[in-house]
N, C-alpha and C positions, 0 to 999 in steps of 0.2 A: 480265725485263720482262713485265708482265701487261696486256693490253688490257681496259679497262673500258668499260661503255656510254657512248655519247656521244663516242667517240674519245679518251677520257682514258687515260693510261698510268700504271701503278704500277711503280716501279723503285727500285733502290738510289740513295740520294742521292750527289751528286758535289760536289767542292769548288766548282765553278762555281755550285752552288745555294745556297751559304752565305748570301749577302745576302738572297735571297728567303725562305729558311726563317726567318732571323732576323726579317725584317720581318713575316712571317705570325704568328710566335709572339708578337711584341710586340703586334701588332694584336689578337690574340685572347686574350692573356694579360697578362703583366707585362713591364716594360721589361727586367728582368734575364734573361728567358728566352733571349734571343738569345745572350748570353754563356754561359749554362749549356749550351746546345746546342753551341756551338763548342768548349767545353772537353771535352765528351764525344767528339765526332767527331775532334778533333785529339789525343785521348789513346789509350790502349791499345785501346779498342774499335774505333776507326777509323770510316770512312764506312759500312762494312757494317752498323753498328748503327742506321742511319737509313734510312727509306724516304720517298719522296715520291710524290704523285699529281700529274701534270703535264697541263696543257692546252696542247699545243704546247710553248713554252718557258716557260710560266708555272707556277710551283709553287702548287697550290691546296689541298693537304692534306699533312700530314706526321705521322710518329710515330717514336719512338726506343725501342729495346729495351736496357735495362741488364742487366748480369749481377749477380746477388746470390747469397748463400748463406743458408740458413735452418738453424740448428742446433736439433735436438730431442734433448734429453739429450746423449749423446755422438755422435750421428749428424748429419753435415752434408749437407744436401740442396742440390744446385745449383738455382738458381731464376732467373727472369727478372722484370723489372718494366718495364711500358710507361710511358713518360713523354713529355713534350713533344709532346702531341697537339694539333693545331690544323687547322681547315678554314676556308677563305675563306667568308665569309658567303654569297656568291653561289652557292656550290656545296654548301650544306648540303642535307640531305634526299636525297642521291643515293647513299647507301651507301658513301661514301669511307672513313669511319672503320671500318666493318665490313670493308672490303677490307684496310685497314691493320692491323687487329687480326688478321685471318687471316694476313697476312704475318708479324706479330710472333710469333704462336704457332707458325708453321712454323719460323721462325728459332730460336725458343726450344727447340723439339724438336730441331732439328739441333745445337744447342749442348749438348745433354744435360741441359737443365733438367727437373726433375721436377714443378715447379709454377710458378705465376706469382703474384706479390704486387703489389698496387698501391693507390695512393690515387686516388680518383676521385669525380666528381660523383655525387650520390645516384641510385641505381637503374640509371643508364645502362649501366654495365658488366656488370650482371647479364644483359643481352642477349647477352653474348659468353662466358657460362659462368662468370663470377665470382660469388662469394657472400660476403656479409659473414661474417667468421670470427674475427678477432682484435681485441680491444678496443684502441683508441687511448688512451693515458694522458691524464688530464685536465690541462689548463692551469688553474692556480689562482692567484688574486691573492694577493700577499704582504700579510699583515695590516698590517705595520708600514710607515709612510710612509718614503720615502727620507730619509736623514739626511746632514747635511754631514760632510765628512771629519773635522772636529774631534770629532764625536760618536761616531765609530766605536770599536770595541774596541781596546784597546792592542795586542792580539795581531796585529792586521792591519797594524801599521806596518812589520813586517819582511817583508811580502809585496808583490809587484808584479803587477798585472794588466796584460796586454798582448795585442795581437793575435798569434795563432799564425803561425808561418812553417813552411816545409817542413822545417826542421831539427827542428821539434817533433813531426813525424809519429810517430816511434817512441814517444814519451811519450804522445801522444794515443791511439795504438792500445793501449798497455798499460793506460791508464786505462779505456778502454771495455771491454777484455777483462775487467778486474776487475769493472767495473760490471755487465756482462751475465752474469758467471759464475753468480750465484744463480738466474737465470731458467731455466725449463724450455725455453722457446722463445726464440731470439734471432736477429736478423739484423743483423750488423755492417756498417760501411762497408767495401767492398772497398778494397784498397790504393790503386788509382788514383783512387778517389772522393775520398780525402783531398786529393789535389792539386787536384781540381775545387772542393772546398769552401773551400779556402784562397784560391782565386783568384776565386771568383764573388762577386756583389754581393747576392744574395738573403738572405744571413745572414753573420754574422761569428763565426768560431771564436776564442775567447779562452783564454789559459792564465794560471794563477796560479803565479808562481815564489816559492819560499822559499829564500833563500840560493843563488840561481842554479839551483835544481832545480825542474822542473815538478811540482807536487803536486795540481793541480786544473785542470779545463777546463769550458767551457760554450760552447754555440752560441746566439748571440742573433740575433733577427730585426731587421729594419729598424725603428728607433724610430717609433712611430705612436701618440701619446697613451699612451705607455708602452713597455716593453721586454719582449719575450718571451724567456724563458730556457729553453733545451731542452738535452737531452743532458748535463746536469751530471754530473760525475764528480770524485771526490777520493780521495786516498790514505788519509785519516783524518778524523775529525770536526773537528779543528782546521782542517785545510785547507778543509773544507766551509764552516765558519763564516767563515773569512777570505775565501773566494770570494764568499760572500753579501755580506759587508761591502764588498768591492771593487766588486761589481756595484751595490750601493746607491749607491756613490760616483759612478756615472755620471749620477746625477741624474734618473733616470726611474722612474716607478712600475713595479714588476716584476710580471710574470705568469709563474709557474714551472710547467713541465711536471713533474708529480710522478712520479718513478720510485721506488716505495716500497722496493725491495730494494737500492738503492744507498746509499752512504755519505751523499751529500747528501739523498737521499730520507728517510732516517731522521733526519738532523740538522734538517731544515727542516719536517718534517711538521706540527709544532705551530704553525708560523707562517703557515700557508696557510689561505685562506678555504675553506669547504666546496666540494666538487666539484659540478658541474652534474649533472643527472639525464638529459640527453639521450643518445641512443645514438650513439656514434661508433666506427666499426670500419674496419679494413683489409679490402680485398677479397682473396680467395684463389681461385685457379682450379686444379682438378685435372683434367687431361685423361684421365689413365690412373691411377686410384686404386691399381690393383694394383702399379704401380711404386713408389709412395710407401709403401704397406703393406709391400712387400718390403724396401725400404731401411730401414724402421723396425723390422724384426724384432729386432735386438739390444735396442732400447729396450723393445719390447713384451715380449720374453722376460724382461728384467730386472725389469719391473714385476710380472709373474706370479710369478717366483721370490721376489721380496721379500715377496709376499703369501702365499707357501706354496701357490700354486695352479699347476695345469698341466694342460691338455688342449687338444684341437683348438679352434681359433677359427673360427666361421662368422659372417660379416657379410653380410646381404642388403640390397641397395639396391632390392629388389623386382623390377626388370627384369633383374638379374643378381646373383650372389653370389660371395663370396670366402672361400676356406677356407685356413687356415694350419694344417697338421698339426703335432702336438706329439710330440716324443720327449723322454724324460727327459735324455738326454745333450746333445742339440743345441738343445733348446727348440723354438721355432717354426720350421718349415721353409718353403720357398719357397711363394709364394701360388699357389693353384689357382683359376682363374676358371671359374665355372659359369653356367648360365642362370637364368631367373626363379625366384624363391623367395618366395612370398607369406607363408608361415608359418614363419619361421626358428626360432621357439621350439620347434618339434617336434624340432629337432636341437640344442637348447640354444644356439641362435644369437641374434644381435641383429638387429633391423630398423632401418636408418638410411636415410632418404630421401637420394638422391644429392646434393641441394643442401645437406644438413647435414653431409656428410663433412668439408669443410674445418674447420668449427667443432669437430667431434669430435676431429680429429687435432691441431689447433693452438690451439684456443680456451680461454677461461677458464671454461666451464661444465661440461665433462666430460659423459659420457653421462647422468649423473643429472640435471644441470641442463637438458640438452637434452630429456630425457624429460618434465620438468615443464612445458616450454614448447611442445613439438611432438608431436602425436599420432602422427606418422610416424617417431618415434624411440622404440624400446622394447627393453628387455633383461630378460627374465624372471629371469635369474640376476643379480641386482643386485650381489652380492658380487664375482663373477667379472669382470663387465664394468666395474664401478666401479673395480676395481684396474687393469684393462687400459687404460681410457680415463678417467683422473682429470681434474679441473679443472687447467689449466695456467697458469702465469705466463708472460708474454711481454713482450719488449722488442725493438722493431724500429726500426732507424735507417735513414732514407730520405734521398734526395738533397734532396727538398723537405720542409720542415716542414709537417705537416698541420694546423696550428692557425692 
């Protein structure tokens, strides 16, 4: 328990807080948020995953930390995600979210997370060390209008679209594993998250069966002048086409989140309206970059070997620098942290402002793209650092749909 100014207290949530937390989340968010919270705290994560700020017996602010994993190449990084954040209007401006974010980051560190990923309102979470880093895929309208069932392709008559059940979880996991396999960076749904997704009300997970076997799936939003289709996955192009026909049969205009490297993404790309040009990105926070760099050594070594390159790596964030020594046998060795380095080019290093590191390690621009946009990112040895930090493809699955 932590005492805050004004006699408020920050503590771990308790079962007796459930109704108040739910009411606060609904008041500041959506009706479905109360159930989403209950599903988390009554699941594997338990009540320790949630904190509240109380004024006496009254819950006035809350936040929840979810467990995630982020895969980069063949390396899986434990991560956290802060969700279900809400503060009573009468208590805004008193630093309660700041206190809850500090709690979440402490807990994340204790759980061994190397980074945090989140969806959040514009700018606000940059105040807590988060930076925009990974592009959110575009939701694009389907060009073709919904068609009645009689007009659908004959191939779809042997397939059945239905809501998923817990018995479908192994098939759902397999579909998403295959869908995310081509991506350089991926964040899957944890095992217990599937239980929450199948029980909550904010979205509906649907599966397509062919002869009793699940061959495709998608997650749809609540209908609102149309239907959002996200996380689409399929075993083959025919299953993808059948899934789209079945979704059309729901009778709503469709807006589809385009995942270009997946089977549905390839099958449907020509049917979608052009993507918007606005910037939409996930936040990423790196408290200790050296831990992430150290964990990524196998991936970084493999990139250099594939390019036929190999030598010590120096990355300066200007206030400090990181050196990864190279040996021919082992590749990149453990990260060595040093002090300020204003001119890394002198030692064949790269300069990367600390707030650009998340985009460098997880984003779609790579070091060359970041160099073109930001004066405080530069690498004199373009070939070496271009191979080490290329533009990456990414696919992140989150509890809440960010569209």
